[in-house]
N, C-alpha and C positions, 0 to 999 in steps of 0.2 A: 845417445848421450844420456848418462845417468844424472838426474837433477834432483837435489833436495830442496823443496820449496818450504819455507818456514814462516808461519804466521801464528806465533804462540797463542795470542788471544783471539784469533780469527776475526780481526777487525774488518777485513775486506773479503768476506766469503764469496760474493758474486764475482768480484774481480779475480780472485784466486782460481775459482772454478773455470772461468772462461779462458784464462791464460794457460792453465794446465791442460785443458782439453785441446786447445790449439797446438800446444807444444807436442802433445801426444800424437796428434794427427800428422806431425812432421817427423815422427819416429822417436821422439824423446821419451825416456822412461822417467816419469816424474812422480815423486812421493811428497804428499803434503803432510807437514808436521804441525800439530796445533793442539787445542784443547778439545774436550768432549763437546758435542753440539748441545745447545740448550733447547728447551721447549719452544716450538714455533720456528726454529731455524731449520733450513734445508739446504742441501747442495744442489745447485742447478744442473750439474753434470754428474756423470757416473765417476765421481771422485771420492775416494775414501780417505779418512784422516787418521794418521798414526797419532793416537792420543797420548802424547808424551809430556804435555804441559797441564798443570793445574788439576790433576785428577782428584785431589783432596778438596781444594777450595771451591771447585765448581759444584760440589755437593752441598755446600753450606749456604745459609741464608745470605742475601746480598749485604746486609748490615755488618756481617763479620767476615765476609769474603775478602775484602780488599787488603786489610793488614796481613792476613795469613798468606794471601796470594804473592806478596812481595818476597817473603822468605821462601816460599815454595818455588818461585821463579829461579832463585839462585841455585837451588838443588836440582831442579829440572834442567836448567841450562847446562849445568855441569855434566849431567847424565847424557844430554844431547851431544855435547862435544865428544864425550867418550864413545858414543854410538858412531859418530862420524869418523873418528880415528880408527875404530875397529873395522868399519865397512865404508871406506871412503867413496863418496860420489865424485862425479867429475866437475860439478858446479854446486855451490851452496847459495841459494837465493833467498834472502830475507825480505819479506814484505813489511814487517814491523819489528822494532826492537823496543819492547815495553819499558825496560829499565836500562837506559843507555850506558850508564857508568858500569853496570854489571856486564852488560852485553859486549862492551868494548873489549873487555878482557877475553871473553869467549871468541870474539872475532880475531884477536891476535893469535890465538891457538889454531882456529879453523883455517886461517890463511896459509898455514903450513900443510893443510890437508888438501885443499882445492881452492880455486878462485872463489871469492865471496862477494856477492852482489847485494845491494840494498835498493829497493824501490822506495823513493822518498815521496810518499803520498802528500805529505805536508812539508814543503820546503821551509815554511815558517812553522816550526813545530807546534802541533795541535792548534794551528791558526792563532797563535799568540796567547793562548790560554795557559796559565802557569799551573801545571799539574804535579808540582813537587818533584818527587823522585823520577816520575815519568818524563818530565821536561828537562831535568838536570843533565847536562852533557849532550842533549839532542842536537844542538846546532853543530857541534864539532864531529859528531859520530860519522856522518857519511864519508869524511876524509879518510877514515881508517879502513874503508872497504877497497877492494880492487876496482869496483865500479859502482856508480850511483845512477839510478834511472829516475828521470822526471818525465812528466807528461806534457810539458809546454816549454816554450822559450822563456816565459816568465819564471818558471821553476828553475831553469838552468841559470838565469841571471841571479836568482836568489841564492842558489848554492855557491856561485862564484863569490858573491858578497859575504857568504858565510865562511869563505876560506877553502872551499873544496877545489882542488886542481882541475882546470878545464878538461884535461885529457882523461879524467876519470868519469866525466859526466856524459850520459847518453840520453837523448830526448827520444822517447818511444811513446806514441800516443796512447791514450786511454780509449778502449773500445766501447761501443754501445753495449749496454747490459740488458739481457732479456728479462722479462717479467712473466712469471707463470700466470696463465689465464685463470681468472676466477669464475666459479660457477654462479656466484651471486651477482645480481643485476640491480643497480641503483634505480629506485623509482623515478620516473620522469618528473621534472619540476620546471618551474618558470624562472628559476634563479640563474644568475650568471655566476658560475662557481670558479673561485680562485683557490687552487690547492697548494698548500704549504706542507711538504712531506719530508719525513726523516727525523732523526734525533734532533731535539731542540737544544741548540747550543748558542752561546752569546754571539759568536761571529756570524751566525746565519741571519741576524737582523729581523727576527719576527716582530720586535718592537717597532722597527721602521715601517714594516708593512701595515701593522695595526694603525700607526699614526697616519700613514698615507690614506688608508681607507676612511679614517675619521674625517678627513678633509674633503671627501667627495660631496658633491651637491646632494641634497636629500632625495631627489628623484633617482639618483644612481644608487644610493644606499638601500632604497627599497627593492632594488633588483638584485643586488650582489649578495653572495654568501661566501664566507671564507671557511675553508675546510682545513683544519690543522690536525694532521695525523702523524703522530710520532711520540716517542718517549722523551720527556724533559730530562735533561741532565744539568739543569740550572733552576734557580728559583724563578718562576714565571708569575708570581703573585701580582706584581705591579703591571705586567703586561695584560693579565686577565682583567684587572681593575680598569685599565685604560680601554680594553675592548668592551667592557660593560657600558662605558660612557660613549662609545663611538657611534652608536646607532646602527651598527652593521650586524647582520645575522652571522653568527659564528658557530660552527660545529666543532667541538673539541673532542678529539680522540687521543687523549694523552696517555699513551701506553705503547708497549712494544707491539709493532704491527707484524704479525706472522707473515711469512712469505706468501701464503695462500690468500692473504687479504690485500696485498699491495696493489694488484691490478684493479680491485674493486674501487679503491680510493682514487687512484690516478685516472681511471676512466671517467670520473665525474668532472674532470677539469675542463673549463672553457679557456683557462689561462693559467700558466705557471709563472710564479714570481720568485726571484732569487735576489733579495736585497742584501747579499752577503757583504761583510766587511773585509773578509780575507778568504782566499781560496786559490788553489792551483788547479786541481782537477776535481770535478764533482760527479761522483757515482750516481747521485740522485738525478742530476740533469741527464746523464747518459741513459738512465732508465725511462725518462719522460719523453725522449725524442720520438719514440715509436707512436705516441698518441696524437701527433700532428696538431699541436695547439701552439698558439703564440707564446713567446717567452719574453718576460721583462727581467733583466738581470743587471747587476753591477758590471761595469766595464773593467773587470779584473780577471787575471788568470785565464783559465780555459774559456770562460764566458766571452772575454774580450777577443780571444784569438779565433774562435770558430763561429761565433754568432755575428751576423751582420745587422747593423742598425737599420731599421725601417724595412728589413727583408724578413728576418725571423721573428721580429718583435722590436723591442726598444732596449738600448743599452744606456744605463745611467752612470755618469762619471762619478768616481769616488768623491765623497765629501759633500755631495748634493743633499739638500734637505728632503724630508719625506715627501714634500709637495711635488718633487720631480717624479716620484713614483705615482702620485695621485694623478698627475697629468697624463702619464703613459697609460695607466689603467683606464682613465676616462676615454682616451682616444681609441683603445681597443674595443671598449664597450659601445662606443658611438658608431664606428665604421665597421659594420659586420662584414661587408664585402672584403675590405682590406684585411681584417682579422682572419678570414678564411684563407686568403692568399698566403698570409704569414704562416698559417698552420700547414698548408701544403709545402711551403718552403722548408719548414722544420722536418717534415717527413722525408723530403728529398735529401736534406742534410744528413739524416740518419743513414741513408743509402750511400752517400758520397764519402763519409768519413772512413778512415782506414779500418778494415775489418780485423777480426782476431787472427785470421790467417796471415795477414801482412804483419801484424804486431808480433806474432810468434816467429815469423821469418827474421824480422829485425832482431828479436831477442836471441835467436839461435846464432846469428852472425856475431852478435856481441859476445856470447859465450865462447864461440870458436876463437875469436881474437884474444880473449882473456886467457883461454887455455894455452894458446901459443906463447903468450908473454909470460905466463906462469911457469911453464917449463923452462923458458930461458932464464927466468929469475931463479928457479930452483937450482940451476946448474952454475949460475954466476953471480947472483945478487941476493944478498940477505934481506928478506922481507921483515920490516919492523913489526914488533908487537904494539898493540894499541895502548896509549895512555891518555886518559882524559882527566 
């Protein structure tokens, strides 16, 4: 099966690579369409990118890239539609649509070329953050595709609330993500390391974690160290000021973390904490499983569906104050034998979750069903163009 995989901004490179590799192992001919790779980015599999998006704006400084990128997206998406019309694939699978109102019109055209699928990584678009044109129309967009993929039942319910017809929704799990081994070795220390990794965004709750650590008894504060490794995409001035007053040792690595460094930072963890306010699937958590450490997370989305309270760590109900995380952290630090068992359970969880071969098989079955219905529609049913 000839599949066009589309991720214009390459928002989810690791996910794209693992899915494409698994589909290819089942005989799929998959081409990834996106932007040029940036410094420090790498492809985890032997996947090449057809660089048909943002060839101009990606060469510009970040401060001027965004406004130019919007106009370039309209032009590039038009060329992409023409490319698909001239050389039609059997499936067109979007991972992201950066400008929903623009992309909806493209989808209306592409649905006459082949079935068009959207993986909805954020059923609550951008986890509730208003990103202007990137958010406008995002709630309605999945309904205009032939199929929408989510990673959890929570995501399915969210799409239904957003008005997406149930028959268009497919729940296909998110697979574990590999992390390239690092040659660097962290020096041994006597601190209990809590690692908070990934881009720093409002919904991830770094402020909640800092507030929770500030409430630890002084004897625990002397032992703990928080490692914050990731590029801020929000103002964290107040969080850093709160951290300065917390009495907790904090290592700030506020930058883009290249693929070759990720293992170095994750390996330092004695505990992973995810005090997220909103999530469906978390690629960061799926990267952390292989390290076999306890996890404390909000009981939402994928966290609440695959993690077991008191088995893999602790789940905190939404709306609980930071002190709920304080208590969970204290319990992990106090009971080392139990923490070790939790870490072993996390490692076993990574082995039990659906692998990428199963995910690819489910995806292929979805594609085949869509193709069959698409041909039926082509002969007897007029497919509507999208309007948002």
